[in-house]
N, C-alpha and C positions, 0 to 999 in steps of 0.2 A: 404332562402339563395340559390342562384343559383351557378352554376359551375364557372362562370366568377369571382364572388366576392371572391371565395376561392383562385383563381390563382393570384389575385391582390397582389403584394408584400406589399403594405401599409396595407391591411387587415390582411395579415399573420403576419406582425410585430405587429400590434395592438392586435391581438389575442394572440400572444406569450407574449407580455408585460402585457396584462391583466391577463393572467394566472400565470405568473412568480412572479410578485411583491406580490400579495396577498398570494400566496403559500409560498413564502420566509418568509413573516412576520408571517404567521400562524406557520410555522415550528420553527421560533425563539421563539415565545411565548410558544409553546408546549414544546420545549426542555428546556426552562427556568423553566417551571412548573414541569417537570419530574425531573430535577436535584435538585430542591429545596426539593422535596418530597423524593427522593432516597438517598440524601447525608446527612449523620449524622456525628457528630464528631467521633463516634466510628469507622466509616468506612474509615475515611480519613487517609491516610498514608503520613507522611512527609518524603520525600526522603533525605537520608543522603549520599551524594557522597563525599568520601574523596580521597586523593591521593593513599592511600593503596588499596581501592576498585578498582580504575582505574588500578593500576599495577596488581592486581590479575586477573581482567578480561582480561587484555592484555596478561598475561601469559597463561591463559586458551585458548584464541583465537590462540595464536602462537603455543601452543602445539597441539591443534586439527588440525591446518593447516599442521604442520609438519608430523603428523601421517597420515593424508589423502594423502599428497604428497608422503610419503614413500610407502604406500600400493598401490596407483594407479600407481606410477612410475614403480614398478616391473611389473605390468600388461601391461603397455604401452610398455615396452621394448620387450615383447613377440610378439607384433604385427609387422608383416612384411609389412612395408610401401609400398614397390614396388608392392607387390601382392594386397594390398588393393586398390591402385590407379588403377591398371589394371582392377580390377573387376568392376569399375564404367563404363568403356567403354563397 
């Protein structure tokens, strides 16, 4: 294989296609085999998402956001914006 054949766009496309399709198929087959061996009924978890669990997760998220905004808001008020903008120059 000489240097000119490597620079040829058709050769590069053929080489990439030749490597990609078999690798993709091999990956799909290996993933299927691994999942069949690794998954047992005892390990499967059926998700149960109800309206109550959504409301509880929303409350936790809102509470955490408010706590972070309160703590960081006090620190941001202490920063002198004029002095910090001057220091960039």
